[in-house]
VOGU-364854 format. One record per atom (N, C-alpha, C): residue in three letters; x, y, z. Coordinates in pm, whole numbers, padded with zeros to 5 digits, always signed. Layout:
ALAXYZ...
//
This chain:
MET+03372+03182+00618MET+03454+03114+00574MET+03332+03047+00535ILE+03326+02900+00394ILE+03256+02815+00349ILE+03243+02698+00474ASP+03146+02612+00537ASP+03181+02525+00581ASP+03177+02380+00473GLU+03237+02266+00492GLU+03264+02182+00411GLU+03122+02121+00386LYS+02989+02102+00403LYS+02879+02095+00337LYS+02838+02163+00236ILE+02883+02301+00233ILE+02851+02372+00109ILE+03003+02353-00045ARG+03106+02385+00092ARG+03263+02310-00058ARG+03193+02198-00080ASN+03148+02122-00052ASN+03124+01964-00108ASN+03043+01935-00219PHE+02931+02039-00201PHE+02788+02047-00323PHE+02869+02092-00411ASP+02810+01977-00578ASP+02817+01909-00651ASP+02790+02034-00736LEU+02844+02150-00775LEU+02770+02315-00828LEU+02805+02246-01022LYS+02867+02178-01049LYS+02902+02165-01154LYS+02802+02062-01230HIS+02734+01956-01144HIS+02583+01867-01195HIS+02437+01965-01144TYR+02506+02047-01095TYR+02344+02145-01034TYR+02321+02274-01154LEU+02484+02323-01183LEU+02453+02436-01295LEU+02450+02362-01447SER+02476+02194-01482SER+02482+02141-01633SER+02335+02101-01584GLU+02259+02042-01500GLU+02111+01959-01501GLU+01970+02119-01499LYS+02027+02213-01421LYS+01972+02353-01445LYS+01967+02383-01607ARG+02113+02407-01666ARG+02095+02421-01792ARG+02020+02342-01893ARG+02017+02269-01893ARG+01953+02152-01964ARG+01790+02206-01948ARG+01748+02180-01852ARG+01603+02208-01785ARG+01575+02348-01878ILE+01648+02459-01855ILE+01645+02585-01921ILE+01634+02568-02082ASP+01736+02491-02137ASP+01755+02518-02305ASP+01590+02435-02355GLU+01553+02332-02274GLU+01431+02272-02268GLU+01331+02330-02322ARG+01319+02491-02182ARG+01221+02542-02162ARG+01255+02613-02238LEU+01319+02765-02283LEU+01374+02795-02415LEU+01325+02754-02522GLY+01369+02670-02577GLY+01331+02572-02700GLY+01198+02596-02732SER+01118+02488-02623SER+00984+02495-02622SER+00885+02615-02642PHE+00960+02731-02633PHE+00905+02877-02599PHE+00879+02925-02745LEU+01051+02900-02768LEU+01053+02958-02931LEU+01022+02856-03019ASP+00917+02710-03021ASP+00883+02642-03115ASP+00748+02681-03114CYS+00698+02735-03002CYS+00555+02721-02969CYS+00467+02897-03028SER+00626+02968-03035SER+00592+03066-03111SER+00608+03149-03220PHE+00718+03063-03281PHE+00790+03077-03434PHE+00793+02989-03519PRO+00719+03034-03616PRO+00748+02863-03766PRO+00867+02926-03766GLU+00891+02839-03842GLU+01032+02831-03920GLU+01062+02961-04034SER+01166+03071-04011SER+01174+03152-04076SER+01277+03212-04095ARG+01350+03272-04181ARG+01465+03353-04138ARG+01441+03459-03951LEU+01407+03540-03926LEU+01398+03566-03798LEU+01405+03486-03708GLY+01299+03383-03727GLY+01306+03283-03620GLY+01428+03198-03603GLU+01490+03192-03694GLU+01610+03102-03710GLU+01728+03182-03615ALA+01711+03332-03690ALA+01850+03415-03621ALA+01795+03434-03476MET+01665+03434-03405MET+01656+03422-03308MET+01716+03295-03182ARG+01655+03176-03252ARG+01685+03018-03188ARG+01864+03027-03195TYR+01900+03113-03317TYR+02074+03058-03306TYR+02105+03132-03169SER+02066+03280-03156SER+02123+03345-03042SER+02093+03254-02884LEU+01925+03266-02884LEU+01948+03185-02760LEU+01988+03083-02683MET+02010+02982-02753MET+02029+02846-02797MET+02160+02786-02794GLY+02255+02910-02809GLY+02397+02903-02794GLY+02484+02872-02635SER+02542+02819-02598SER+02622+02773-02526SER+02636+02905-02434GLY+02553+02977-02344GLY+02558+03033-02269GLY+02579+02971-02106LYS+02604+03076-02033LYS+02596+03055-01921LYS+02509+02982-01821ARG+02364+03067-01889ARG+02282+03084-01797ARG+02277+03083-01670LEU+02358+03200-01638LEU+02378+03234-01474LEU+02246+03268-01437ARG+02169+03379-01522ARG+02090+03458-01483ARG+01963+03376-01431PRO+01945+03295-01520PRO+01827+03238-01515PRO+01806+03127-01386ILE+01897+03091-01373ILE+01983+03014-01237ILE+01984+03052-01129LEU+02035+03172-01103LEU+02041+03254-01011LEU+01861+03249-00928CYS+01805+03265-01043CYS+01669+03326-01003CYS+01569+03147-00920LEU+01597+03105-01015LEU+01558+02957-00986LEU+01626+02898-00868ALA+01771+02955-00858ALA+01817+02926-00700ALA+01747+03011-00551ALA+01717+03099-00645ALA+01683+03188-00493ALA+01530+03183-00482ALA+01485+03099-00547ALA+01305+03075-00560ALA+01325+02963-00431GLU+01471+02860-00487GLU+01445+02701-00411GLU+01523+02793-00233ALA+01591+02885-00252ALA+01667+02938-00095ALA+01546+02984+00017VAL+01457+03006-00053VAL+01329+03077-00004VAL+01215+03015+00068GLY+01230+02859+00002GLY+01204+02750+00052GLY+01067+02734-00078GLY+01081+02795-00219GLY+00949+02801-00316GLY+01050+02663-00365GLY+00868+02664-00456GLY+00954+02550-00573GLY+00947+02609-00657GLU+00977+02494-00785GLU+01033+02560-00924GLU+00883+02593-01028ASN+00797+02650-00987ASN+00665+02611-01012ASN+00655+02691-01174ASP+00539+02713-01281ASP+00590+02740-01357ASP+00648+02892-01369THR+00548+03000-01279THR+00566+03128-01251THR+00729+03119-01280VAL+00765+03055-01179VAL+00947+03135-01123VAL+01037+03076-01240TRP+00964+02982-01342TRP+01058+02929-01500TRP+01024+02978-01562ARG+00871+03100-01581ARG+00833+03182-01718ARG+00972+03310-01708ALA+00972+03320-01557ALA+01074+03435-01548ALA+01214+03414-01563ALA+01237+03329-01500ALA+01441+03266-01528ALA+01459+03298-01685CYS+01323+03220-01752CYS+01329+03208-01936CYS+01329+03357-02007ALA+01265+03427-01939ALA+01195+03564-02004ALA+01347+03653-01947ILE+01406+03672-01832ILE+01516+03667-01787ILE+01672+03656-01875GLU+01658+03504-01934GLU+01757+03465-02034GLU+01724+03529-02138MET+01602+03515-02195MET+01553+03611-02322MET+01605+03749-02324ILE+01613+03850-02217ILE+01644+03992-02226ILE+01778+03943-02270HIS+01830+03924-02159HIS+02003+03900-02140HIS+02029+03866-02292THR+02003+03774-02330THR+02038+03741-02493THR+02006+03877-02627TYR+01909+03899-02584TYR+01876+04019-02645TYR+01993+04142-02692SER+02033+04123-02533SER+02110+04265-02479SER+02263+04227-02577LEU+02251+04106-02544LEU+02423+04048-02649LEU+02391+04090-02781VAL+02312+04077-02879VAL+02282+04068-02970VAL+02323+04207-03037HIS+02288+04295-02952HIS+02257+04452-02984HIS+02405+04512-02927ASP+02442+04501-02809ASP+02582+04540-02792ASP+02643+04477-02869ASP+02617+04334-02956ASP+02795+04276-03060ASP+02739+04380-03198LEU+02649+04474-03204LEU+02598+04534-03332LEU+02741+04600-03367PRO+02790+04644-03495PRO+02863+04733-03491PRO+02882+04910-03490ALA+02743+04921-03422ALA+02724+05063-03369ALA+02697+05047-03224MET+02739+04949-03156MET+02760+04921-03029MET+02922+04870-03001ASP+02959+04754-03020ASP+03051+04745-02951ASP+03139+04620-03075ASP+03061+04627-03214ASP+03099+04573-03343ASP+03200+04448-03248ASP+03140+04343-03227ASP+03243+04202-03187ASP+03125+04131-03292GLU+03284+04004-03323GLU+03179+03989-03450GLU+03228+03783-03395LEU+03231+03751-03250LEU+03246+03627-03182LEU+03151+03659-03053ARG+03053+03518-03006ARG+02999+03560-02882ARG+02937+03344-02881ARG+02964+03335-02739ARG+02904+03214-02711ARG+02981+03133-02826GLY+03111+03208-02885GLY+03190+03115-02957GLY+03175+03053-03059LYS+03050+03150-03117LYS+03029+03132-03236LYS+03030+03295-03335PRO+02993+03271-03450PRO+02967+03421-03528PRO+02872+03539-03451THR+02906+03610-03415THR+02806+03639-03338THR+02649+03697-03490CYS+02527+03691-03442CYS+02442+03762-03486CYS+02450+03819-03616HIS+02496+03939-03620HIS+02472+04053-03726HIS+02556+03972-03833VAL+02632+03854-03793VAL+02793+03859-03888VAL+02701+03748-03949ARG+02641+03636-03862ARG+02588+03501-03936ARG+02490+03537-03989PHE+02425+03603-04047PHE+02273+03630-04085PHE+02313+03789-04119ASP+02292+03929-04073ASP+02239+04069-04166ASP+02293+04181-04033GLU+02304+04275-04031GLU+02240+04339-03907GLU+02115+04382-03922ALA+02039+04421-03972ALA+01907+04390-03998ALA+01827+04313-03883THR+01892+04212-03977THR+01821+04078-03905THR+01833+04072-03754ALA+01982+04105-03721ALA+02029+04094-03579ALA+01938+04242-03507ILE+01896+04287-03531ILE+01851+04380-03477ILE+01701+04336-03459LEU+01620+04290-03524LEU+01493+04246-03534LEU+01540+04099-03429ALA+01587+04015-03447ALA+01556+03914-03366ALA+01597+03949-03183GLY+01721+04071-03193GLY+01702+04145-03039GLY+01567+04138-02982ASP+01519+04274-03116ASP+01388+04316-03045ASP+01286+04183-03023ALA+01232+04046-03128ALA+01211+04003-03077ALA+01188+03918-02982LEU+01352+03914-02909LEU+01358+03820-02826LEU+01336+03884-02676LEU+01319+04021-02674LEU+01268+04099-02547LEU+01119+04079-02588THR+01089+04182-02713THR+00916+04146-02662THR+00850+04036-02616LEU+00859+03928-02709LEU+00825+03787-02649LEU+00868+03728-02512ALA+00987+03809-02481ALA+01044+03764-02290ALA+00896+03824-02205PHE+00842+03897-02241PHE+00705+03983-02191PHE+00581+03894-02263GLU+00577+03867-02306GLU+00476+03745-02380GLU+00490+03617-02293VAL+00620+03568-02212VAL+00630+03455-02185VAL+00592+03476-02034LEU+00605+03596-02006LEU+00562+03639-01844LEU+00426+03635-01849SER+00367+03691-01911SER+00225+03769-01873SER+00151+03674-01959SER+00215+03509-01959SER+00115+03405-01993SER+00114+03304-01952GLY+00030+03204-01944GLY-00005+03069-01869GLY-00026+03090-01768LEU-00146+03198-01707LEU-00187+03218-01507LEU-00306+03100-01534PRO-00325+03055-01404PRO-00440+02966-01358PRO-00506+03034-01368ALA-00633+02996-01404ALA-00792+03005-01354ALA-00770+03116-01222GLY-00794+03203-01130GLY-00815+03218-01031GLY-00752+03269-00925ALA-00581+03227-01023ALA-00492+03247-00942ALA-00453+03449-00858ALA-00536+03484-00816ALA-00499+03629-00767ALA-00382+03668-00709ASP-00384+03579-00626ASP-00229+03631-00556ASP-00136+03653-00654ASP-00084+03504-00757ASP-00008+03479-00814ASP-00010+03615-00967VAL-00145+03636-01005VAL-00143+03770-01080VAL-00035+03900-01041CYS-00083+03917-00875CYS+00004+04036-00847CYS+00122+04054-00829ARG+00205+03872-00802ARG+00327+03872-00787ARG+00346+03871-00967ARG+00313+03830-01016ARG+00339+03807-01153ARG+00362+03944-01237ILE+00251+04025-01211ILE+00244+04196-01228ILE+00402+04271-01180ASP+00433+04246-01001ASP+00523+04284-00996ASP+00665+04281-01065VAL+00679+04120-01088VAL+00773+04089-01159VAL+00794+04151-01291ILE+00708+04174-01363ILE+00687+04273-01506ILE+00759+04355-01494LYS+00721+04439-01372LYS+00790+04559-01387LYS+00880+04579-01297MET+00952+04493-01227MET+01109+04418-01169MET+01196+04479-01336ILE+01124+04323-01408ILE+01216+04312-01555ILE+01260+04460-01614ALA+01101+04476-01678ALA+01107+04590-01716ALA+01212+04721-01684MET+01214+04772-01582MET+01329+04823-01475MET+01436+04815-01524ALA+01484+04675-01497ALA+01610+04632-01496ALA+01638+04669-01610ALA+01572+04620-01712ALA+01640+04564-01859ALA+01609+04751-01951GLY+01592+04807-01878GLY+01519+04941-01984GLY+01627+05056-01945CYS+01554+05182-01928CYS+01645+05333-01923CYS+01674+05314-01795ARG+01626+05309-01692ARG+01653+05304-01532ARG+01744+05168-01486GLY+01801+05094-01574GLY+01909+04990-01593GLY+01973+04971-01663MET+01945+04834-01774MET+02092+04821-01875MET+02085+04890-01956ILE+01999+04932-02011ILE+02023+05041-02159ILE+02119+05134-02124GLU+02029+05220-01995GLU+02143+05328-01917GLU+02288+05294-01945GLY+02306+05193-01869GLY+02452+05141-01833GLY+02527+05112-01966GLN+02430+05041-02069GLN+02516+05032-02160GLN+02572+05182-02234MET+02444+05256-02232MET+02456+05400-02297MET+02637+05471-02250ARG+02592+05406-02089ARG+02705+05520-02001ARG+02869+05414-02069ASP+02862+05331-02043ASP+02967+05283-02107ASP+02970+05298-02261MET+02970+05316-02377MET+02958+05369-02498MET+02993+05522-02481ALA+02943+05645-02358ALA+02984+05730-02345ALA+03128+05744-02323ALA+03182+05622-02250ALA+03283+05610-02136ALA+03424+05593-02232GLU+03377+05545-02322GLU+03531+05506-02445GLU+03610+05628-02435GLY+03687+05583-02411GLY+03879+05648-02518GLY+03841+05785-02321LYS+03763+05794-02256LYS+03765+05887-02132LYS+03811+05798-02018LYS+03853+05863-01903LYS+03958+05848-01795LYS+03802+05839-01696ILE+03759+05743-01662ILE+03641+05811-01527ILE+03662+05705-01427ASP+03629+05820-01300ASP+03651+05699-01155ASP+03609+05605-01092LEU+03633+05552-00981LEU+03611+05424-00987LEU+03416+05392-00940ASN+03435+05557-00889ASN+03286+05550-00835ASN+03161+05568-00983ALA+03249+05587-01085ALA+03091+05613-01192ALA+03186+05483-01267LEU+03251+05395-01238LEU+03254+05290-01292LEU+03147+05196-01208MET+03185+05197-01153MET+03090+05104-01021MET+02954+05174-01034ALA+02929+05275-01069ALA+02734+05321-01102ALA+02729+05251-01273LEU+02800+05269-01344LEU+02820+05182-01474LEU+02763+05063-01457HIS+02834+05048-01375HIS+02840+04867-01449HIS+02689+04824-01308ALA+02646+04900-01250ALA+02541+04850-01126ALA+02421+04861-01261LEU+02442+04905-01349LEU+02324+04916-01455LEU+02315+04841-01559LYS+02476+04846-01599LYS+02478+04749-01730LYS+02478+04626-01701THR+02552+04527-01614THR+02526+04448-01550THR+02483+04375-01431GLY+02469+04440-01321GLY+02437+04441-01221GLY+02277+04418-01177ALA+02219+04503-01310ALA+02086+04506-01285ALA+02021+04353-01269LEU+01984+04340-01441LEU+01995+04246-01445LEU+01970+04088-01386ILE+02084+04068-01314ILE+02143+04004-01255ILE+02098+04003-01045GLN+02069+04132-01024GLN+02010+04064-00886GLN+01831+04069-00885THR+01815+04157-01019THR+01638+04176-01066THR+01628+03985-01041ALA+01704+03918-01144ALA+01681+03773-01111ALA+01679+03702-00991VAL+01771+03751-00908VAL+01780+03691-00775VAL+01639+03698-00712ALA+01638+03884-00740ALA+01439+03932-00667ALA+01309+03907-00672CYS+01306+03832-00849CYS+01184+03753-00878CYS+01184+03624-00809GLY+01319+03558-00834GLY+01258+03430-00750GLY+01258+03436-00603ALA+01294+03516-00557ALA+01286+03528-00383ALA+01123+03574-00390LEU+01092+03679-00457LEU+00971+03674-00431LEU+00873+03602-00507LEU+00918+03489-00617LEU+00798+03419-00657LEU+00784+03275-00562GLY+00880+03317-00489GLY+00916+03142-00396GLY+00895+03131-00277GLY+00806+03313-00243GLY+00772+03323-00158GLY+00815+03366+00010GLY+00940+03438-00102GLY+01027+03490+00075GLY+01004+03591+00125THR+01070+03567+00278THR+01010+03670+00365THR+01072+03828+00338GLN+01000+03945+00371GLN+01091+04095+00356GLN+01249+04034+00431ALA+01268+04027+00543ALA+01427+03978+00561ALA+01513+03908+00482GLN+01425+03773+00397GLN+01484+03713+00312GLN+01532+03764+00176CYS+01434+03866+00152CYS+01426+03922-00002CYS+01541+03947+00019GLY+01538+04108+00151GLY+01664+04148+00146GLY+01769+04103+00176ALA+01782+03979+00224ALA+01926+03927+00214ALA+01999+03887+00137LEU+01873+03855+00038LEU+01887+03791-00171LEU+01901+03910-00220GLU+01871+04049-00213GLU+01888+04147-00280GLU+02073+04179-00255THR+02062+04204-00141THR+02229+04251-00081THR+02308+04161-00189TYR+02309+03997-00118TYR+02345+03889-00175TYR+02381+03917-00378ALA+02260+03970-00400ALA+02281+04001-00544ALA+02345+04097-00631SER+02330+04223-00530SER+02430+04315-00596SER+02551+04305-00575HIS+02601+04231-00444HIS+02790+04213-00471HIS+02815+04092-00583ILE+02757+04010-00600ILE+02819+03926-00686ILE+02795+03947-00823GLY+02635+04068-00843GLY+02679+04096-00975GLY+02783+04200-00997LEU+02817+04291-00900LEU+02943+04390-00911LEU+03085+04247-00939ALA+03108+04108-00870ALA+03208+04065-00855ALA+03213+03980-00990PHE+03098+03972-01123PHE+03091+03897-01188PHE+03129+04004-01310GLN+03080+04115-01277GLN+03201+04265-01384GLN+03351+04254-01369VAL+03363+04265-01262VAL+03526+04262-01259VAL+03609+04164-01260THR+03499+04011-01286THR+03582+03928-01351THR+03579+03928-01449ASP+03473+04040-01502ASP+03510+03960-01679ASP+03585+04066-01701ASP+03632+04180-01650ASP+03722+04293-01680ASP+03819+04214-01716ILE+03875+04158-01565ILE+04001+04034-01528ILE+03987+03931-01681LEU+03926+03940-01720LEU+03915+03755-01849LEU+03927+03847-01958ASN+03918+03980-01982ASN+03895+04088-02103ASN+04075+04094-02161VAL+04110+04073-01997VAL+04216+04139-02036VAL+04374+03968-02038GLU+04323+03909-01940GLU+04411+03774-01975GLU+04335+03618-01994GLY+04215+03617-01987GLY+04140+03540-02065GLY+04148+03426-02187ASP+04115+03321-02193ASP+04152+03242-02295ASP+04020+03279-02398PRO+04052+03284-02512PRO+03902+03320-02575PRO+03831+03178-02648GLY+03989+03057-02669GLY+03884+02966-02683GLY+03807+02942-02592GLN+03839+02939-02428GLN+03743+02929-02360GLN+03599+03013-02345MET+03643+03099-02376MET+03540+03213-02300MET+03417+03261-02431GLY+03502+03180-02560GLY+03402+03200-02636GLY+03363+03311-02739LYS+03442+03390-02697LYS+03466+03546-02720LYS+03595+03633-02760ALA+03635+03730-02830ALA+03721+03790-02788ALA+03801+03831-02727VAL+03936+03825-02659VAL+03985+03931-02522VAL+04062+04031-02576GLY+04112+04144-02461GLY+04202+04209-02533GLY+04101+04400-02591THR+03955+04341-02589THR+03939+04412-02673THR+03864+04539-02571ASP+03876+04550-02456ASP+03855+04685-02353ASP+03979+04787-02412VAL+04112+04753-02385VAL+04257+04810-02419VAL+04204+04887-02571ILE+04162+04791-02613ILE+04153+04840-02788ILE+04055+04977-02799ARG+03889+04948-02717ARG+03867+05083-02718ARG+03874+05178-02624GLU+03984+05127-02526GLU+04021+05259-02455GLU+03909+05270-02357LYS+03823+05158-02251LYS+03767+05139-02212LYS+03847+05167-01989SER+03751+05236-01990SER+03820+05212-01809SER+03751+05069-01725THR+03811+05018-01678THR+03809+04920-01640THR+03850+04881-01515TYR+03824+04775-01388TYR+03865+04745-01310TYR+04027+04746-01259PRO+04083+04650-01382PRO+04215+04617-01414PRO+04333+04810-01452VAL+04225+04865-01523VAL+04313+04944-01562VAL+04314+05056-01419LEU+04210+05091-01359LEU+04175+05136-01257LEU+04271+05115-01110LEU+04285+04968-01082LEU+04306+04923-00964LEU+04432+04841-01029GLY+04478+04783-01108GLY+04549+04695-01152GLY+04517+04571-01114LEU+04571+04424-01211LEU+04491+04274-01172LEU+04509+04244-01073GLU+04563+04269-00982GLU+04615+04155-00811GLU+04468+04258-00769ALA+04510+04370-00733ALA+04340+04433-00652ALA+04262+04430-00707SER+04238+04409-00875SER+04072+04371-00928SER+04063+04210-00841ARG+04156+04147-00825ARG+04123+03975-00842ARG+04092+04010-00644GLN+04161+04093-00580GLN+04088+04095-00452GLN+03969+04150-00408TYR+03971+04265-00503TYR+03806+04359-00468TYR+03752+04266-00523ALA+03713+04160-00601ALA+03626+04027-00627ALA+03624+03963-00533ALA+03704+03912-00475ALA+03711+03812-00369ALA+03623+03881-00203ILE+03605+03992-00238ILE+03600+04098-00096ILE+03443+04069-00140LEU+03401+04088-00245LEU+03237+04113-00260LEU+03226+03994-00272VAL+03277+03850-00266VAL+03189+03777-00258VAL+03186+03733-00148ASN+03315+03783-00076ASN+03296+03735+00065ASN+03152+03822+00115LYS+03117+03917+00138LYS+03028+04012+00142LYS+02907+03897+00120ALA+02885+03898-00042ALA+02697+03810-00074ALA+02706+03686+00046LEU+02835+03608+00067LEU+02846+03466+00165LEU+02819+03560+00287GLN+02803+03658+00338GLN+02757+03714+00476GLN+02618+03729+00428ALA+02603+03749+00372ALA+02417+03803+00303ALA+02303+03676+00306LEU+02402+03545+00309LEU+02308+03441+00293LEU+02353+03341+00450GLU+02397+03422+00549GLU+02401+03311+00643GLU+02315+03334+00726ILE+02204+03411+00732ILE+02060+03345+00776ILE+01984+03225+00663PHE+01981+03162+00617PHE+01958+03072+00513PHE+01961+02930+00558ASP+01939+02854+00525ASP+01993+02684+00548ASP+02032+02655+00414ASN+02062+02512+00405ASN+02086+02455+00303ASN+02038+02500+00223LYS+01939+02495+00193LYS+01835+02537+00095LYS+01950+02628-00007ALA+01974+02728+00036ALA+02095+02845-00010ALA+02246+02783-00066ARG+02276+02663-00086ARG+02358+02649-00094ARG+02400+02608-00208PRO+02329+02639-00333PRO+02334+02697-00492PRO+02378+02820-00497LEU+02338+02927-00434LEU+02362+03046-00418LEU+02504+03062-00383THR+02530+03011-00261THR+02709+02985-00220THR+02800+02926-00332ALA+02825+02828-00348ALA+02850+02803-00470ALA+02874+02885-00604ILE+02764+02917-00624ILE+02734+03005-00738ILE+02822+03152-00694ALA+02855+03218-00615ALA+02926+03306-00533ALA+03061+03300-00605GLU+03092+03150-00523GLU+03286+03143-00524GLU+03260+03132-00706TYR+03175+03072-00796TYR+03212+03033-00899TYR+03173+03143-00988VAL+03136+03286-00929VAL+03174+03372-01029VAL+03294+03424-01052ILE+03378+03420-00968ILE+03536+03439-00969ILE+03623+03400-00974GLU+03618+03240-00966GLU+03662+03117-01034GLU+03655+03067-01154ARG+03561+03113-01241ARG+03538+03114-01401ARG+03619+03169-01506LYS+03626+03064-01555LYS+03774+03103-01698LYS+03644+03149-01794ARG+03494+03171-01802ARG+03471+03262-01933ARG+03333+03290-01893
//
């Protein structure tokens, strides 16, 4: 269980401050890269919405946990991961995919602009992420270059056909079909879990984590990534659209296999709690520097959006 020092950690302030600083960085990358244009407007519209910024925050928190600072390389990785996450949402919302009309409390990008602009805005955010990752290296920083290359490879794998894109493909293919729990877990490990796990792994690597620390954080991330998806499935059943900023009940309409469908709502809640407990056990090797990660694990299943 969590001790009082951890329980008294002010997660709300931590998340708010990190979101503010992430938004500043994201905005500066857009300002430097894109003049005023329809494409730039669509990118900014999608990226600068009221997102949770969970993935970049996990990257920063993992770097803190292993004793690393928030250097420019860590910030670039965190922001690049959020750009990739946002691109995936823009494309997932398209008529050919999930055909959603609301995202982060606003009309989706293709509704606000048009389908072609949304496709290009998503493409532009994806490619900008790798521009951000590969830029800004100080002269003579050989070790930093090697770590940056490793991070670029890790993120590319998590976002591509070995991760998020394959997960989305499996998700669409499973609509209207019944799949078992193992297949559902494998699907979500790719679609949702891969980028969450990589966000933590990148922070740990760039923060100078030891092999033991990086392994523990990988275990932590794999469990909260799955807990995040289980909670998303629950919220799709009983969440408040006003709080979530997107439609609910869509999984039933699309005949998707979800944790509530396969396990039931109460059993899904219990499963998410078990996953979070396993994540917390993985953090036992860390000192108070991991308090944010501990608090985020609880937030993952207590959130309302």
